[in-house]
N, C-alpha and C positions, 0 to 999 in steps of 0.2 A: 656706660661703665660696668663692671663685674668684677670680683675678687678672683685671683687664682693664685696659684702657690708654685714659685721658683723649682724648678726642678733638675736646672741641666744649664750650661752653655753651651753657645755655638759661637766659632771660630770659623771665619770665612776669609781668606787672602781674596778671591776674588770676587768681587760684589758691585753693585751698581754704584756710582760714585756719591750720589747721594748718600749712602750709608757709611762711608769712609769716618772712621773715627768713631762709631758708636758699639755700646757693650750691645749683644744680641743675646736674651736670654731665652730658654723652654721654658713655658707655662703651662700649669694645667687648671683647668676653671674651675671652681667650686660652686657648690648649691650653698642655697641659703644655712644649712646647716653645717658650712665648712666642709662637707666631705668631698673627694676630688671626684670628678665627673670626667668621661671618658676624650672629652676635646681636649687636644694639648694644640700650640702654638708657639711661633716665635716673636718676641716683642721686643723693641727699641729701649733700655734700660734710661729712663732721664732722673732716677732719684737716688741712685746708688745700690739699688737693692741686691741681696745675696741668696745662696743657693737655702732654701729650705724657708725662707719669708712668705709670709701673705701678704700680697701686692693689689693695689688698684692699678685696673686695666681699661684704659680708652682706647675706642677704635675708629677707623676713618678718618676724614679730616679734622677732628678733634686731635687723633692722635699725633698726627704732623705737625699743627699748632703747638703741642706741648713741648714739641723740642725746637721750635722756630725754624722747621724745614717745609714751609707751605708746598713748595716743588718736589718733595722727594716720595719714595715706593714705600713709606713708611705705613701699615696699615694698623697696626696694633702698639702702644707703649704703657711703661709701665711707669704711672703718675702720682703712686704713692705707695708709702709700705705702712700695714696697716698693726696698729700696738692693741688695738683691742675693738672687738666686737659686741655688741648687744643686741639678742634678736628676742622682741616682745611676740611671744605667741599666743 
């Protein structure tokens, strides 16, 4: 899992049937200091996240399990919305 910031949405009328009814968000990965990295991707939203929020992202088979879609094409899922962080340096 890693932290990311929601930077946009994706609307796709034609997609794999396993993605039907799912909200797709564009996210940018954050480093340990919550600074944006260059890596962006599309993730399925399972928690009602919105634009500008910092979220927890799960990848791979764990992402599919988060939305109870074991046999879907999901590779990244937003599984939490961050309220606060604390980094001990």
